[in-house]
mmCIF file of the C-alpha atoms, coordinates in Angstrom:
data_MODEL
# 
_entry.id   MODEL 
# 
loop_
_atom_site.group_PDB 
_atom_site.id 
_atom_site.type_symbol 
_atom_site.label_atom_id 
_atom_site.label_alt_id 
_atom_site.label_comp_id 
_atom_site.label_asym_id 
_atom_site.label_entity_id 
_atom_site.label_seq_id 
_atom_site.pdbx_PDB_ins_code 
_atom_site.Cartn_x 
_atom_site.Cartn_y 
_atom_site.Cartn_z 
_atom_site.occupancy 
_atom_site.B_iso_or_equiv 
_atom_site.pdbx_formal_charge 
_atom_site.auth_seq_id 
_atom_site.auth_comp_id 
_atom_site.auth_asym_id 
_atom_site.auth_atom_id 
_atom_site.pdbx_PDB_model_num 
ATOM 1  C CA . MET A 1 1  ? 103.711 73.940 148.050 1.00 0.00 ? 1  MET A CA 1 
ATOM 2  C CA . LYS A 1 2  ? 106.378 76.585 148.591 1.00 0.00 ? 2  LYS A CA 1 
ATOM 3  C CA . ALA A 1 3  ? 106.867 78.130 152.020 1.00 0.00 ? 3  ALA A CA 1 
ATOM 4  C CA . LYS A 1 4  ? 105.442 81.627 152.238 1.00 0.00 ? 4  LYS A CA 1 
ATOM 5  C CA . LYS A 1 5  ? 107.815 84.592 152.556 1.00 0.00 ? 5  LYS A CA 1 
ATOM 6  C CA . LYS A 1 6  ? 107.691 87.015 155.472 1.00 0.00 ? 6  LYS A CA 1 
ATOM 7  C CA . ILE A 1 7  ? 106.407 90.513 154.719 1.00 0.00 ? 7  ILE A CA 1 
ATOM 8  C CA . PRO A 1 8  ? 109.384 92.920 154.643 1.00 0.00 ? 8  PRO A CA 1 
ATOM 9  C CA . SER A 1 9  ? 109.149 95.519 157.434 1.00 0.00 ? 9  SER A CA 1 
ATOM 10 C CA . ASN A 1 10 ? 109.810 98.362 154.962 1.00 0.00 ? 10 ASN A CA 1 
ATOM 11 C CA . ASN A 1 11 ? 106.830 97.346 152.762 1.00 0.00 ? 11 ASN A CA 1 
ATOM 12 C CA . LYS A 1 12 ? 103.828 98.889 154.565 1.00 0.00 ? 12 LYS A CA 1 
ATOM 13 C CA . GLY A 1 13 ? 101.413 98.510 151.628 1.00 0.00 ? 13 GLY A CA 1 
ATOM 14 C CA . LEU A 1 14 ? 101.866 94.748 151.314 1.00 0.00 ? 14 LEU A CA 1 
ATOM 15 C CA . SER A 1 15 ? 100.569 94.115 154.837 1.00 0.00 ? 15 SER A CA 1 
ATOM 16 C CA . LYS A 1 16 ? 97.378  96.068 153.997 1.00 0.00 ? 16 LYS A CA 1 
ATOM 17 C CA . LEU A 1 17 ? 96.440  93.768 151.104 1.00 0.00 ? 17 LEU A CA 1 
ATOM 18 C CA . PRO A 1 18 ? 93.783  91.090 151.698 1.00 0.00 ? 18 PRO A CA 1 
ATOM 19 C CA . LYS A 1 19 ? 95.197  87.820 153.011 1.00 0.00 ? 19 LYS A CA 1 
ATOM 20 C CA . ASP A 1 20 ? 94.219  85.785 149.935 1.00 0.00 ? 20 ASP A CA 1 
ATOM 21 C CA . VAL A 1 21 ? 96.012  88.286 147.648 1.00 0.00 ? 21 VAL A CA 1 
ATOM 22 C CA . ARG A 1 22 ? 99.184  88.114 149.789 1.00 0.00 ? 22 ARG A CA 1 
ATOM 23 C CA . ASN A 1 23 ? 99.001  84.318 149.798 1.00 0.00 ? 23 ASN A CA 1 
ATOM 24 C CA . LYS A 1 24 ? 98.803  84.222 145.982 1.00 0.00 ? 24 LYS A CA 1 
ATOM 25 C CA . MET A 1 25 ? 101.887 86.441 145.915 1.00 0.00 ? 25 MET A CA 1 
ATOM 26 C CA . GLY A 1 26 ? 103.684 84.053 148.263 1.00 0.00 ? 26 GLY A CA 1 
ATOM 27 C CA . TYR A 1 27 ? 103.603 86.212 151.424 1.00 0.00 ? 27 TYR A CA 1 
ATOM 28 C CA . MET A 1 28 ? 102.194 85.305 154.817 1.00 0.00 ? 28 MET A CA 1 
ATOM 29 C CA . LYS A 1 29 ? 100.531 87.523 157.390 1.00 0.00 ? 29 LYS A CA 1 
ATOM 30 C CA . GLU A 1 30 ? 102.045 86.421 160.683 1.00 0.00 ? 30 GLU A CA 1 
ATOM 31 C CA . GLY A 1 31 ? 104.590 83.865 159.599 1.00 0.00 ? 31 GLY A CA 1 
ATOM 32 C CA . GLY A 1 32 ? 106.626 81.424 161.609 1.00 0.00 ? 32 GLY A CA 1 
ATOM 33 C CA . LYS A 1 33 ? 106.294 77.725 162.141 1.00 0.00 ? 33 LYS A CA 1 
ATOM 34 C CA . LEU A 1 34 ? 103.388 76.072 163.843 1.00 0.00 ? 34 LEU A CA 1 
ATOM 35 C CA . LYS A 1 35 ? 104.204 74.770 167.335 1.00 0.00 ? 35 LYS A CA 1 
ATOM 36 C CA . VAL A 1 36 ? 102.233 71.609 168.100 1.00 0.00 ? 36 VAL A CA 1 
ATOM 37 C CA . SER A 1 37 ? 101.874 70.893 171.812 1.00 0.00 ? 37 SER A CA 1 
ATOM 38 C CA . SER A 1 38 ? 101.775 67.456 173.398 1.00 0.00 ? 38 SER A CA 1 
ATOM 39 C CA . LYS A 1 39 ? 98.562  68.609 175.128 1.00 0.00 ? 39 LYS A CA 1 
ATOM 40 C CA . SER A 1 40 ? 95.179  67.898 173.595 1.00 0.00 ? 40 SER A CA 1 
ATOM 41 C CA . VAL A 1 41 ? 91.610  68.967 174.180 1.00 0.00 ? 41 VAL A CA 1 
ATOM 42 C CA . GLY A 1 42 ? 88.416  66.919 173.781 1.00 0.00 ? 42 GLY A CA 1 
ATOM 43 C CA . ILE A 1 43 ? 85.653  68.689 171.876 1.00 0.00 ? 43 ILE A CA 1 
ATOM 44 C CA . ASP A 1 44 ? 81.990  67.749 172.254 1.00 0.00 ? 44 ASP A CA 1 
ATOM 45 C CA . PRO A 1 45 ? 79.929  67.710 169.049 1.00 0.00 ? 45 PRO A CA 1 
ATOM 46 C CA . PRO A 1 46 ? 77.168  70.280 168.494 1.00 0.00 ? 46 PRO A CA 1 
ATOM 47 C CA . ALA A 1 47 ? 73.662  69.259 169.563 1.00 0.00 ? 47 ALA A CA 1 
ATOM 48 C CA . GLY A 1 48 ? 72.118  66.701 167.237 1.00 0.00 ? 48 GLY A CA 1 
ATOM 49 C CA . HIS A 1 49 ? 75.500  65.485 165.924 1.00 0.00 ? 49 HIS A CA 1 
ATOM 50 C CA . HIS A 1 50 ? 78.248  63.027 166.833 1.00 0.00 ? 50 HIS A CA 1 
ATOM 51 C CA . TRP A 1 51 ? 81.895  62.481 165.929 1.00 0.00 ? 51 TRP A CA 1 
ATOM 52 C CA . MET A 1 52 ? 83.207  59.687 163.740 1.00 0.00 ? 52 MET A CA 1 
ATOM 53 C CA . GLU A 1 53 ? 86.918  58.798 163.747 1.00 0.00 ? 53 GLU A CA 1 
ATOM 54 C CA . GLU A 1 54 ? 88.559  57.215 160.725 1.00 0.00 ? 54 GLU A CA 1 
ATOM 55 C CA . GLN A 1 55 ? 92.333  56.802 160.321 1.00 0.00 ? 55 GLN A CA 1 
ATOM 56 C CA . GLY A 1 56 ? 93.019  59.464 162.969 1.00 0.00 ? 56 GLY A CA 1 
ATOM 57 C CA . ARG A 1 57 ? 90.696  62.060 161.426 1.00 0.00 ? 57 ARG A CA 1 
ATOM 58 C CA . TYR A 1 58 ? 87.405  63.260 162.850 1.00 0.00 ? 58 TYR A CA 1 
ATOM 59 C CA . TYR A 1 59 ? 84.202  63.787 160.907 1.00 0.00 ? 59 TYR A CA 1 
ATOM 60 C CA . LEU A 1 60 ? 80.985  65.376 162.155 1.00 0.00 ? 60 LEU A CA 1 
ATOM 61 C CA . MET A 1 61 ? 77.863  63.331 161.473 1.00 0.00 ? 61 MET A CA 1 
ATOM 62 C CA . GLU A 1 62 ? 74.203  64.194 161.933 1.00 0.00 ? 62 GLU A CA 1 
ATOM 63 C CA . GLY A 1 63 ? 72.322  62.341 164.661 1.00 0.00 ? 63 GLY A CA 1 
ATOM 64 C CA . ASN A 1 64 ? 72.982  61.923 168.367 1.00 0.00 ? 64 ASN A CA 1 
ATOM 65 C CA . TYR A 1 65 ? 75.754  59.612 169.586 1.00 0.00 ? 65 TYR A CA 1 
ATOM 66 C CA . LYS A 1 66 ? 74.981  55.893 169.679 1.00 0.00 ? 66 LYS A CA 1 
ATOM 67 C CA . PRO A 1 67 ? 77.802  53.375 170.052 1.00 0.00 ? 67 PRO A CA 1 
ATOM 68 C CA . HIS A 1 68 ? 78.759  51.935 166.658 1.00 0.00 ? 68 HIS A CA 1 
ATOM 69 C CA . PRO A 1 69 ? 82.031  51.326 164.761 1.00 0.00 ? 69 PRO A CA 1 
ATOM 70 C CA . GLY A 1 70 ? 83.987  54.563 164.433 1.00 0.00 ? 70 GLY A CA 1 
ATOM 71 C CA . ALA A 1 71 ? 81.705  56.649 166.660 1.00 0.00 ? 71 ALA A CA 1 
ATOM 72 C CA . VAL A 1 72 ? 83.390  58.594 169.489 1.00 0.00 ? 72 VAL A CA 1 
ATOM 73 C CA . LYS A 1 73 ? 81.872  60.838 172.171 1.00 0.00 ? 73 LYS A CA 1 
ATOM 74 C CA . LYS A 1 74 ? 84.571  63.529 171.896 1.00 0.00 ? 74 LYS A CA 1 
ATOM 75 C CA . ALA A 1 75 ? 87.077  64.503 169.208 1.00 0.00 ? 75 ALA A CA 1 
ATOM 76 C CA . ASN A 1 76 ? 90.600  64.935 170.612 1.00 0.00 ? 76 ASN A CA 1 
ATOM 77 C CA . PHE A 1 77 ? 92.642  67.682 168.966 1.00 0.00 ? 77 PHE A CA 1 
ATOM 78 C CA . LYS A 1 78 ? 96.270  68.652 169.662 1.00 0.00 ? 78 LYS A CA 1 
ATOM 79 C CA . LEU A 1 79 ? 96.822  72.255 170.726 1.00 0.00 ? 79 LEU A CA 1 
ATOM 80 C CA . ALA A 1 80 ? 98.940  74.402 168.422 1.00 0.00 ? 80 ALA A CA 1 
ATOM 81 C CA . SER A 1 81 ? 100.236 77.971 168.310 1.00 0.00 ? 81 SER A CA 1 
ATOM 82 C CA . HIS A 1 82 ? 102.353 80.168 166.029 1.00 0.00 ? 82 HIS A CA 1 
ATOM 83 C CA . SER A 1 83 ? 105.830 81.184 167.091 1.00 0.00 ? 83 SER A CA 1 
ATOM 84 C CA . LYS A 1 84 ? 106.144 84.939 167.526 1.00 0.00 ? 84 LYS A CA 1 
# 
């Protein structure tokens, strides 16, 4: 996938288009690279669900947490932000 182009500052109409239209044209809204922090945050599942971890990815499953292979109490996600 090609990197999206920044919206030129002299093109006021382009920034008013819906995001999906701009994306199809190859433009981004805010732009910049994603900064991934070394910090992470643990997220509890919604009531009546539990997290499953498989190959570093988290999946939300129905049913309360009970210890079994792949089940985790919290999903740990890295914090990220856009450069400005």
